[in-house]
N, C-alpha and C positions, 0 to 999 in steps of 0.2 A: 317411761310413763305407762300406766296400766290402761288396757283397753276396756271399754264398756262392754258388758256381756248382755246379749239380748235374752229375752224370756225363754225361747226355745232352747238355746244353748245352755242356759242355767239349769233347765230341767234335765238335760242330758248329763251335765256335770253332777247334779245331785243324785241321779240314778247310779252313776258310776261310783260315787262315794258311799252310797247306801250298802254296797257289798262289803261285808266285814273284812275279807282278805284284802281288797283294794284299799280299804281305809287303813289297815295295818301297814300296807306298803307306803301310803302317803305319810303316815305317822313316822315310820322309820326314816324316810327321806327328809322329813321336816327336822328331825333330830340330828341326822348325820350328813346332811347337805348333798352328798352324792354317793351312790353305791352301785356295785355290779350286781347283775341278776343273781348270781350264785350267793353273794353275801346277803342279799335280801331273803332268798329262799332259806338260808340257814337261820337268819334272825327270827323269821316268823314261822319256822318249822313247817314249810310247805314244799312240795316238789318243785324243782326248777321249772318244769314245763308249765305248771299252774301259775307260778309267779310271772313267767314270761308272757303268758296269755293275758293275765290281769294287767300287766304293764302296757300291753297293746291296747286294751280298752282305755286305760288312763291316757295313753298317748293320743288316741283318736279324739278325745274330748279336750285335749291340750292341757291336761293337768301336770303332765311330766314331759321332760325333754331328755334327750340322750346324746352322748358323745362316744364315738368309738375310739378306743385307745388300745393299740396292739390288738390282741385277740378278744378283748373285753368290751362290753357296752356298759357305760356308766350312766345311770339315771339320776336326775335331780328334779326338783319341783320347778314348774314353769310359772314363775310369779308374775310374768307379763300378762297372763290370761286371768289368773285368779289372785287376789291380793294376799300378801303375807298375813294380813290380819285375819282373813277367813281361815287360813290354815292354822294359825295360832289359836283361834277360837275353837275350832274342831278338835285340835289335839288337847287343849286344856279342858274342854268339856268332857272328852273321852276319859281323861285321867282322873276326873273327880267323881 
């Protein structure tokens, strides 16, 4: 079940998504379900360190979640915090 998001949290989420690199990360995760940091960096052509920093921002506003597997950290969308429909809308809007 999805949580209700309060106004203050929503503003933080929207600020996080307003950054183009973080939006591209979310878009890749939406399309690929889960990815390692290195895979994301390669897909959006950014340094590993930048992607890792942006994932930290997205994690703090609870847009992404991660799982450690062996030596890799795999990220995915946190759809318990923000609805799949919102992610779908943002990605479809961006593609048009």
